[in-house]
N, C-alpha and C positions, 0 to 999 in steps of 0.2 A: 293413399286411402286410409282412414282414419276407423277406430273401433266401431264394432256394429251391436254395442250394448255390452253386457256382461258375458263373461266366458261361460259356456255351455257346461252344465254341472254333470259330470261323470255319472253313469248309470249306478253304481255302487251307492254313491252319496245321495243318489233320487230315492233309492231304497232303505238306506238307513235314517234319511230324513223323513220318510213317510209318505213322499209323493203322491200324489194320486197315479193310479194304476195304468190310467191313459197316457201319462207322461214318461212311463218307464218302457224303455226299448227291451223288450226280452228275448229279442232274436239278436241282440249285439254280438258281433264276432269276439271270440275268446281265443287269446295266443295258446298255441299248443305247448304242452308242459314238456319241457326241453331243458337241458343245460344252459344257463345263462353266463356266457363267456366275454370276456372283454375282446372288442375286435383287434386284430393282429396289427393295424396301422394306427395304434394307439402310442402316442409319446411314453416315453419311460415315466416323467412326471404325472401325466394323466393315468396310467396304469396304476401308479400307487396309489392315488385318491380313488380308482376306483376299487380297488383290493380293499381299501379302507371303508368305504361307504356300500358298496353293493351287495355285499352279504346280508345286511340289515333290509335293506329295501327289498332283496329277492326273496326273505323268508317272510316278510308281511304282506307280499304278494303285489307290492307297488312298482317293482322292477320286473319285467317280464322278456321274452326273449324277442318281442316285437319292439321294446324300448332301448335295446342296446346302442343303437347309434344317437339315439337323442341322449341318452345318458353319457355316451363318451362327449358329446358336445361340451355337455355340462363339465366333465371331468376337465377336458382340455382349455375351457374357459378359465375355469379356478387354477389351473397350472400356470396359465399365462397370468393372471390375476397375481399369483404368488411371485412369478419371475418379474413382472414390472414393478412390484412393491418393493422387492428387493434392491433393484435399478434404483428407485427413487430412494431407498433408505440409504443407498451408498452413496448419493450424489446430493444434489440440492433440488429445490422446487422450480428454481430459476436457473437455465445455463446459457453460456455464451453460444450466441447465435451469429450467421453472418451479417446482422444487421444490430448487434446488440444483445442485450437479456431476452431470452423467451422463456416460455413454460417448457419444461422438461417433457420431451417427447413420450417418454416413460409413462408419464401421467395422464395421456390419451389412451396408451395401451391399456392402462391399468383400468381406467373409465370404463372401456368399451367390454372389456373383459368381466368386469363387476356387473354391468348391464346384462351380458349374455348369460353369466352365472344365475343371477337373482331372477330371469325370465324363465330358464330352465330348473331352476331348484324348485320355484312354485309349482312345477308339474309334477313334482317328486314328492313334494311335503316336506321338504328339506326347509323351510324356515317356521319358526314359532307360528306366526299369522296363518299360513297354509295348513298347518298342521291341526290346527283348533277346529278346522271343517269336517277332519277325518275320524271316524272311529273305528277302531280294529281290536277285536278281541283277542287278548293274549292267550296264546295256547292253541288257537287254531291257525298255524301256520299253514297247515298243508290242507286248506279247503280246497274243492273242486272249482273249476273257472265256470264262468257265466253268472247271470245275476241272481238265480236261484241258489247259490252259495250262500248268499247274504240271508235268505229268508230262514234257513236251518237253526 
């Protein structure tokens, strides 16, 4: 099944962009304010990525307690990408297979991990193109939850 049009704009962006009030969900559920921790099933490599990226995202309200599993998928994908890249860098693009030369299987793992990372990175505004649509006021890291926090 293909895409059904552009992705829905988050409520926070609808408010910041001045969308019509009837298009803004003022009853959107808000995650509870609670400590955001890396799930215990994370690999060591993904945990290191989490520790590098999560604090900044959490401080800006982009990463919440409800987002931890999705964010861990991003971290695991980046960890797989790094591991596959190291394998490719340590060998050749073509390797000997059963019927001659074939594409290095690490390239497939690398490409799959890259696609997963970029898909999830977009959800957290981790690429320049995705960040350009997000506006955050510096110094307002501890605003309340819900769409009303954006109107004050």
